C-alpha positions, 0 to 999 in steps of 0.5 A: 623547546620540543624543536630542541628535543627533536633535533637532540634524540636525532644525534650529534650530527644533528645538534652540529648541523643546527649550529651551524645554521645558528653560527650562518644566521649570525649578521655578516657585520658582527665578529663570528664567536660561540657565546654571541653565536649560541647564545642562551643553549651555550649559558645553559649548557656553561650552568650545567658543567658538574651535571653527569647528564649533559656530559656528551651534549657539552662534548658534541658543543665542545668540538663544534666549537673547537672547529668553528672559532678561534681559540687560544690554546689552555681555554677551558670550553664548558669545563674541557681544556682546548689543549690543540685549536683550529682555529686563529684570529688573524689580529693575532696572527697580525701580532705574533707574526708580523702578517697583517691581514691583507696579506696574510688572505692574499697569500691564502686565495694566491695558495687556493687559487681564487680571487683575493674578493673570495675572503674579503671577509675572512677575520679567522684562518687553521693553523694548518692553514696558516702554517701553509702562509707563513711558510710561503711569506718567507720565501718572499722579500721586497723591491728593496732587499732585492735591489740591496741584495743584488747590488742593482736599482728597484727599477731594475729589480722591476724590469727583470720582474716583468721580462720574466727573470724574476718571479713576484706575486702582489696579493690584494696590494699594489706592492710586489714581493720577490721569491727567494728562490728566483732571486739565489739561482739568479745568484747560483747562475751568476758564481757560475760565471768564468771569473775575469778581470774587468779591460776594455775587452770584459766591460763592468756591466753598468759600463757596457749599457751606457756606453751601448745605452741597453738598459741592464735588465734587457742584458741580464734576461737576455743573458738568462733565456740563454740568447746572451754567451761570453760573459764572465764575472768580476770575484771582485765587485757583488752582485749584479755588478759583477758582470763583464761583458764581452765588449765585442759582442755588442747588442741591437740598440732598440729605439723607445717607444715613449708613450702617456705621462712620464717620469722625468728621466723618460720625459728627458730621454723622449725629448733628447735633453738633461734631467735638469734642463726638463726641470728649468722647462717645469718650473719655467711653465712649459711643462706641467708635472704631478707627483705621485706616492711609490707604495712600494718606498713610501717615495714621490716620483714626479710626473710630466703629462704627455699634453704639456709636452705636445703642447711643447714640442709643436711650439718648440724643438730640443737641441738634441731634437734638432741634432738627431733630425739632421743627423749632427752632434749635438755640440756641432749644432749649437754652436751653428746656431749661436753663429747663427743668433737663432737665441733659445725661449725665454727661461726664468728657471733657468739656460735650456738648450731649445728653440722656437720651431720657425726661427729652426725650419730657417736654421735648416733652410740656410744650411 
């Protein structure tokens, strides 16, 4: 009691400092709340609500509680109503605004330029910080929404993010959120393209990329970066699918490099075959597959292991790979192999144009 009076006689600042020390002594695993932190002291003050002698003391404690604890508007603390609380719990933020704890912490860390781990224990947030978080969150959208707005595939959205054409953020999770302002800027640039009609000279972006075997994200990023001119826009099409590319201005092709475990499409491109053939090799035991869940779409994606591809290529060669080596058309090579009666590998899952290397080496000598 003597220690308590020695603090009180020094004024409100000394009391606030002592209350803060009491709050900091709370075990880290316990939820911070003023009734549990101040304990008997608060219970005693509450019992003196009708005593004018403790009015200024109650005012100091009330101000401390308002500045350090989450409260609901209209709540009564030590006999007085709190009309403008300064803190709100992250649980209430999720209930009222639909933004979860992890996301709030991640956005707040981003706005402060801090690491997400520094705010891992944050349970409450100031209203002024919450306003900034909600304003920032309102300018974000997920990958699927962006893909639908731009009329492209989510994989292409990620490629545009990697090329810095679109701005995106992660907040302590694997999910990416694209800024609406960067999408809007891209759409504005698209609308400023001259209108034209699709023709043999002006190919739709999808057709041009398929013919030239160039990723559409590269065409778009080069256009945004000023490396590509002469594009136009089909007013009857939507999103980036409206882009028309002059077929006379073809990009130089880039050879793709594959490393590590490959998705089915990449495995097919690496082995110079279609995806159905990759699936046949997988089901026939020649290739090994595993699945990974995409946290952004909740769908599973299949990958072929690097080791199984390497083992396959040590013993076999596909029609596409052999055609590339011999610099001939695959269809003509297939007829020549059939004429020489060179058998494809046995695969119960389905017919695959892949051959034992020993057989194809003999064929190459004959040719």
